[in-house]
PALOLO-232738 format. One record per atom (N, C-alpha, C): x negated, y, z; residue in one letter; residue number from 1; atom name. Coordinates in Angstrom, 3 decimals. Last residue first. Layout:
<atoms>
          X          Y          Z   resn   resi   name
          X          Y          Z      A    NUM     CA
...
</atoms>
This chain:
<atoms>
          X          Y          Z   resn   resi   name
    -19.114     40.994    194.754      S    118      N
    -18.202     42.173    194.865      S    118     CA
    -19.023     43.426    195.373      S    118      C
    -20.623     38.920    192.343      S    117      N
    -20.615     39.524    193.571      S    117     CA
    -19.819     40.792    193.587      S    117      C
    -20.212     36.107    190.561      V    116      N
    -19.941     37.468    190.442      V    116     CA
    -19.822     38.072    191.926      V    116      C
    -21.943     33.585    189.031      T    115      N
    -21.521     34.047    190.341      T    115     CA
    -21.326     35.633    190.167      T    115      C
    -21.941     30.707    187.080      V    114      N
    -21.703     32.145    187.004      V    114     CA
    -21.218     32.605    188.355      V    114      C
    -23.845     27.973    186.079      Q    113      N
    -23.145     28.648    187.222      Q    113     CA
    -23.102     30.180    186.881      Q    113      C
    -22.918     25.692    183.498      T    112      N
    -23.888     26.766    183.966      T    112     CA
    -23.144     27.693    184.977      T    112      C
    -22.694     22.413    182.322      G    111      N
    -22.216     23.555    182.899      G    111     CA
    -23.460     24.573    183.336      G    111      C
    -23.155     20.101    180.803      Q    110      N
    -23.285     19.937    182.245      Q    110     CA
    -22.733     21.250    182.974      Q    110      C
    -20.585     19.647    178.173      G    109      N
    -21.941     19.955    178.770      G    109     CA
    -21.866     19.903    180.218      G    109      C
    -18.738     17.048    176.697      W    108      N
    -18.846     18.154    177.630      W    108     CA
    -20.310     18.415    177.950      W    108      C
    -16.748     16.125    173.885      Y    107      N
    -18.007     16.056    174.651      Y    107     CA
    -18.037     17.337    175.558      Y    107      C
    -14.106     14.080    172.456      A    106      N
    -14.564     15.274    173.136      A    106     CA
    -15.877     15.068    173.876      A    106      C
    -12.205     12.614    169.880      T    105      N
    -13.484     12.696    170.727      T    105     CA
    -13.732     13.981    171.243      T    105      C
     -9.953     12.837    168.417      H    104      N
    -10.228     11.533    169.102      H    104     CA
    -11.362     11.628    170.066      H    104      C
     -9.365     14.917    166.744      G    103      N
     -8.722     14.834    167.964      G    103     CA
     -8.962     13.587    168.821      G    103      C
    -10.515     15.774    164.581      L    102      N
     -9.623     14.605    164.372      L    102     CA
     -8.982     14.238    165.690      L    102      C
    -12.088     17.538    165.397      T    101      N
    -10.989     18.096    164.676      T    101     CA
    -10.013     16.896    164.381      T    101      C
    -13.404     17.061    168.624      S    100      N
    -13.373     16.667    167.267      S    100     CA
    -12.081     17.169    166.579      S    100      C
    -14.626     19.483    170.746      V     99      N
    -13.500     18.590    170.349      V     99     CA
    -13.368     18.324    168.979      V     99      C
    -16.820     20.337    173.138      A     98      N
    -16.711     20.093    171.762      A     98     CA
    -15.524     19.152    171.532      A     98      C
    -17.292     22.655    175.721      I     97      N
    -16.684     21.432    175.243      I     97     CA
    -16.608     21.466    173.680      I     97      C
    -19.198     23.935    178.403      C     96      N
    -18.933     23.912    177.041      C     96     CA
    -18.240     22.604    176.675      C     96      C
    -18.375     25.480    181.558      S     95      N
    -18.859     24.304    180.814      S     95     CA
    -18.354     24.421    179.330      S     95      C
    -19.338     27.252    184.328      Y     94      N
    -18.675     27.343    182.988      Y     94     CA
    -19.350     26.239    182.180      Y     94      C
    -18.414     27.425    187.598      V     93      N
    -19.279     26.781    186.644      V     93     CA
    -18.631     26.677    185.393      V     93      C
    -17.552     30.772    188.834      A     92      N
    -17.264     29.324    188.565      A     92     CA
    -18.462     28.704    187.846      A     92      C
    -16.120     33.831    189.154      T     91      N
    -17.177     32.924    189.757      T     91     CA
    -16.769     31.468    189.456      T     91      C
    -13.983     35.395    188.624      D     90      N
    -14.608     34.726    187.483      D     90     CA
    -15.781     33.734    187.890      D     90      C
    -13.321     36.803    190.894      E     89      N
    -12.419     35.695    190.523      E     89     CA
    -13.034     34.777    189.313      E     89      C
    -15.164     38.881    190.930      P     88      N
    -15.425     37.776    191.778      P     88     CA
    -14.601     36.494    191.409      P     88      C
    -15.326     39.882    187.412      N     87      N
    -14.968     40.186    188.810      N     87     CA
    -15.192     38.864    189.618      N     87      C
    -16.764     41.630    184.552      L     86      N
    -16.616     40.409    185.291      L     86     CA
    -16.091     40.893    186.805      L     86      C
    -16.678     43.069    182.059      S     85      N
    -15.784     43.436    183.208      S     85     CA
    -15.626     42.276    184.211      S     85      C
    -17.311     40.306    179.743      N     84      N
    -17.401     41.735    180.254      N     84     CA
    -16.419     41.818    181.394      N     84      C
    -18.952     37.818    178.152      M     83      N
    -18.031     38.004    179.280      M     83     CA
    -18.333     39.527    179.874      M     83      C
    -19.149     35.936    175.379      Q     82      N
    -19.400     37.116    175.889      Q     82     CA
    -18.471     37.547    176.976      Q     82      C
    -20.189     32.766    174.710      L     81      N
    -19.053     33.449    175.353      L     81     CA
    -19.587     34.771    175.973      L     81      C
    -21.023     30.822    171.757      C     80      N
    -21.302     31.782    172.829      C     80     CA
    -20.042     32.385    173.488      C     80      C
    -22.414     27.990    170.289      V     79      N
    -21.199     28.751    170.651      V     79     CA
    -21.575     29.573    171.809      V     79      C
    -24.480     26.658    167.686      T     78      N
    -24.307     27.253    168.974      T     78     CA
    -22.877     27.939    169.074      T     78      C
    -25.662     25.768    165.263      N     77      N
    -24.970     24.878    166.120      N     77     CA
    -24.780     25.454    167.623      N     77      C
    -26.674     27.498    163.389      E     76      N
    -27.457     27.216    164.555      E     76     CA
    -26.882     26.292    165.461      E     76      C
    -24.583     27.680    161.614      A     75      N
    -25.910     27.428    161.037      A     75     CA
    -26.881     27.020    162.143      A     75      C
    -22.427     28.345    163.084      N     74      N
    -22.469     27.025    162.534      N     74     CA
    -23.737     26.703    161.878      N     74      C
    -21.890     30.017    165.856      N     73      N
    -22.931     30.098    164.714      N     73     CA
    -22.952     28.686    164.159      N     73      C
    -19.161     31.609    167.399      R     72      N
    -19.959     30.413    167.066      R     72     CA
    -20.855     30.711    165.915      R     72      C
    -17.590     33.195    170.264      S     71      N
    -18.087     33.160    168.960      S     71     CA
    -18.950     31.929    168.713      S     71      C
    -15.285     34.693    172.469      I     70      N
    -16.046     33.557    171.999      I     70     CA
    -16.394     33.676    170.647      I     70      C
    -15.178     37.128    174.859      T     69      N
    -15.157     36.900    173.455      T     69     CA
    -15.949     35.710    173.163      T     69      C
    -13.253     38.626    177.641      F     68      N
    -14.231     37.590    177.139      F     68     CA
    -14.011     37.516    175.620      F     68      C
    -11.324     40.499    177.956      R     67      N
    -12.656     40.685    178.576      R     67     CA
    -13.712     39.760    178.110      R     67      C
     -9.130     39.774    176.552      S     66      N
     -9.544     41.212    176.369      S     66     CA
    -10.886     41.519    177.023      S     66      C
     -8.355     37.192    178.735      Q     65      N
     -8.058     37.904    177.469      Q     65     CA
     -8.518     39.289    177.528      Q     65      C
     -8.640     35.960    181.109      V     64      N
     -9.937     36.412    180.507      V     64     CA
     -9.647     37.256    179.168      V     64      C
     -6.117     35.031    181.856      S     63      N
     -6.908     35.620    182.907      S     63     CA
     -8.196     36.335    182.259      S     63      C
     -4.995     33.817    179.736      D     62      N
     -4.533     35.215    180.101      D     62     CA
     -5.468     35.842    180.932      D     62      C
     -7.462     32.219    177.636      A     61      N
     -6.604     32.221    178.776      A     61     CA
     -6.155     33.609    179.127      A     61      C
     -7.525     32.495    174.134      Y     60      N
     -8.064     32.824    175.419      Y     60     CA
     -6.979     32.584    176.545      Y     60      C
     -8.691     31.524    170.846      Y     59      N
     -7.676     31.507    171.926      Y     59     CA
     -8.250     31.771    173.245      Y     59      C
     -9.281     32.068    167.453      T     58      N
     -9.717     31.995    168.793      T     58     CA
     -8.534     32.128    169.802      T     58      C
    -10.001     31.483    164.111      A     57      N
     -9.053     31.600    165.126      A     57     CA
     -9.655     31.300    166.467      A     57      C
    -12.228     31.222    162.464      S     56      N
    -11.185     32.243    162.059      S     56     CA
    -10.102     32.348    163.049      S     56      C
    -14.293     29.376    162.837      G     55      N
    -14.303     30.703    163.685      G     55     CA
    -13.221     31.618    163.310      G     55      C
    -14.010     27.025    161.747      S     54      N
    -14.538     28.090    160.896      S     54     CA
    -14.699     29.436    161.658      S     54      C
    -13.222     25.499    163.975      V     53      N
    -14.370     25.220    163.218      V     53     CA
    -14.894     26.458    162.485      V     53      C
    -12.023     27.722    166.622      T     52      N
    -11.868     26.750    165.657      T     52     CA
    -13.129     26.632    164.855      T     52      C
    -12.477     28.174    170.135      I     51      N
    -12.702     28.660    168.674      I     51     CA
    -12.600     27.584    167.752      I     51      C
    -11.388     29.122    173.350      T     50      N
    -11.695     28.174    172.324      T     50     CA
    -11.776     28.774    171.047      T     50      C
    -11.586     29.795    176.849      A     49      N
    -11.555     30.158    175.507      A     49     CA
    -11.850     29.093    174.560      A     49      C
    -10.792     28.473    179.466      A     48      N
    -11.114     29.918    179.225      A     48     CA
    -10.992     30.480    177.855      A     48      C
     -9.093     26.307    181.597      F     47      N
     -9.492     26.734    180.339      F     47     CA
     -9.764     28.143    180.129      F     47      C
    -10.238     25.125    184.583      E     46      N
     -9.347     26.121    184.001      E     46     CA
     -9.917     26.379    182.558      E     46      C
     -9.996     22.639    187.170      R     45      N
    -10.675     23.224    186.056      R     45     CA
     -9.761     23.983    185.127      R     45      C
     -8.647     23.810    190.334      E     44      N
     -8.528     22.956    189.207      E     44     CA
     -9.412     23.642    188.060      E     44      C
    -10.607     24.486    193.184      K     43      N
     -9.622     24.846    192.272      K     43     CA
     -9.667     23.853    191.189      K     43      C
    -12.694     23.559    194.724      G     42      N
    -11.516     23.806    195.376      G     42     CA
    -10.342     24.293    194.508      G     42      C
    -15.203     25.141    192.686      P     41      N
    -14.878     24.102    193.748      P     41     CA
    -13.701     24.539    194.501      P     41      C
    -14.157     26.267    189.593      D     40      N
    -14.601     26.724    190.810      D     40     CA
    -14.301     25.739    191.890      D     40      C
    -14.790     25.993    186.187      H     39      N
    -14.383     25.095    187.448      H     39     CA
    -15.010     25.710    188.580      H     39      C
    -13.910     26.560    182.806      R     38      N
    -14.639     26.937    184.113      R     38     CA
    -13.981     26.166    185.258      R     38      C
    -14.569     25.956    179.305      Y     37      N
    -13.729     25.830    180.563      Y     37     CA
    -14.595     26.262    181.838      Y     37      C
    -14.770     26.796    175.939      W     36      N
    -15.350     26.919    177.315      W     36     CA
    -14.277     26.764    178.370      W     36      C
    -15.197     25.101    172.806      G     35      N
    -14.466     25.859    173.854      G     35     CA
    -15.281     25.939    175.103      G     35      C
    -14.761     24.239    169.307      M     34      N
    -15.612     24.494    170.510      M     34     CA
    -14.862     25.364    171.522      M     34      C
    -14.074     21.757    166.932      D     33      N
    -13.632     22.934    167.733      D     33     CA
    -14.483     23.047    168.962      D     33      C
    -16.101     20.052    164.766      Y     32      N
    -15.716     20.296    166.164      Y     32     CA
    -15.181     21.670    166.484      Y     32      C
    -17.560     19.720    162.507      G     31      N
    -16.439     18.858    162.652      G     31     CA
    -15.753     19.052    164.017      G     31      C
    -19.874     21.290    162.546      K     30      N
    -18.670     21.850    161.758      K     30     CA
    -17.441     20.904    161.830      K     30      C
    -21.600     19.598    163.855      F     29      N
    -21.064     20.752    164.573      F     29     CA
    -19.734     21.311    163.854      F     29      C
    -21.945     16.447    164.199      T     28      N
    -21.751     17.234    163.112      T     28     CA
    -20.936     18.581    163.582      T     28      C
    -24.375     15.852    166.895      L     27      N
    -23.138     15.880    166.288      L     27     CA
    -22.959     16.678    165.084      L     27      C
    -26.825     16.373    168.007      G     26      N
    -26.347     14.996    167.949      G     26     CA
    -24.932     14.864    167.339      G     26      C
    -26.284     19.398    169.826      S     25      N
    -27.039     18.540    169.095      S     25     CA
    -26.484     17.157    169.054      S     25      C
    -25.564     22.796    170.767      A     24      N
    -25.027     21.455    170.407      A     24     CA
    -26.067     20.690    169.572      A     24      C
    -25.824     25.135    173.158      A     23      N
    -26.426     24.682    172.001      A     23     CA
    -26.093     23.165    171.850      A     23      C
    -24.135     27.919    174.367      C     22      N
    -24.085     26.451    174.367      C     22     CA
    -24.686     25.973    173.093      C     22      C
    -24.416     30.884    176.450      S     21      N
    -24.590     30.050    175.169      S     21     CA
    -24.579     28.570    175.239      S     21      C
    -23.057     33.668    177.824      L     20      N
    -23.248     32.263    177.903      L     20     CA
    -23.456     31.755    176.521      L     20      C
    -23.685     36.883    178.926      I     19      N
    -23.489     36.069    177.715      I     19     CA
    -23.899     34.654    177.886      I     19      C
    -22.210     39.089    181.164      L     18      N
    -23.133     38.075    180.874      L     18     CA
    -22.772     37.455    179.511      L     18      C
    -21.729     42.312    182.947      S     17      N
    -21.461     41.366    181.862      S     17     CA
    -22.495     40.185    181.703      S     17      C
    -20.035     43.856    185.777      G     16      N
    -21.082     43.555    184.867      G     16     CA
    -20.780     42.560    183.772      G     16      C
    -18.021     44.059    187.545      G     15      N
    -18.012     45.010    186.492      G     15     CA
    -19.048     44.779    185.491      G     15      C
    -19.864     42.778    190.253      A     14      N
    -18.494     43.042    189.654      A     14     CA
    -18.698     44.171    188.652      A     14      C
    -23.185     41.567    189.269      Q     13      N
    -22.292     42.339    190.144      Q     13     CA
    -20.967     42.591    189.442      Q     13      C
    -24.327     38.232    188.997      V     12      N
    -24.010     39.576    188.375      V     12     CA
    -23.064     40.328    189.301      V     12      C
    -26.320     35.507    188.446      L     11      N
    -25.643     36.286    189.434      L     11     CA
    -25.479     37.691    188.852      L     11      C
    -25.732     33.031    185.762      G     10      N
    -26.498     33.766    186.780      G     10     CA
    -25.586     34.558    187.731      G     10      C
    -26.065     31.577    182.526      G      9      N
    -25.409     31.896    183.747      G      9     CA
    -26.286     32.640    184.675      G      9      C
    -27.560     30.820    180.163      G      8      N
    -27.036     32.237    180.380      G      8     CA
    -26.265     32.613    181.606      G      8      C
    -26.459     27.760    178.724      S      7      N
    -27.482     28.591    179.416      S      7     CA
    -26.857     30.041    179.489      S      7      C
    -25.724     24.247    178.014      E      6      N
    -25.350     25.650    178.315      E      6     CA
    -26.474     26.428    178.948      E      6      C
    -25.752     21.896    175.689      V      5      N
    -26.692     22.490    176.705      V      5     CA
    -26.276     23.904    176.937      V      5      C
    -24.775     18.916    174.756      L      4      N
    -24.290     20.224    174.752      L      4     CA
    -24.997     20.826    175.934      L      4      C
    -25.531     16.172    172.838      Q      3      N
    -25.892     17.051    173.873      Q      3     CA
    -25.347     18.379    173.677      Q      3      C
    -25.288     12.808    171.703      V      2      N
    -24.623     14.193    171.696      V      2     CA
    -25.120     14.927    172.945      V      2      C
    -27.668     10.866    170.127      Q      1      N
    -26.933     11.125    171.463      Q      1     CA
    -26.492     12.619    171.364      Q      1      C
</atoms>
């Protein structure tokens, strides 16, 4: 059974930082690109960042570019999202996604809440 378990969310003041982690199990981690999306109720789910299998390529939404950094550890089956200079607009549930490099399968985690106070 595939599981993606996020952790690291919480309440932080504007300008602060958080590190989110996603631990994957039940899949061949090196066969999946990994990413983070976020969803704030009342808004559409928004892409945040993604990283390729080898970690050699990363992509970011314009809204988080230069503030967020995605990384992965293929030995530990984890992907992290370092979030700096947080602002209230970053408040959302952040979910981890694993997308097969074959493009046929995707798995989602349950998400972790990030709340940024002004």
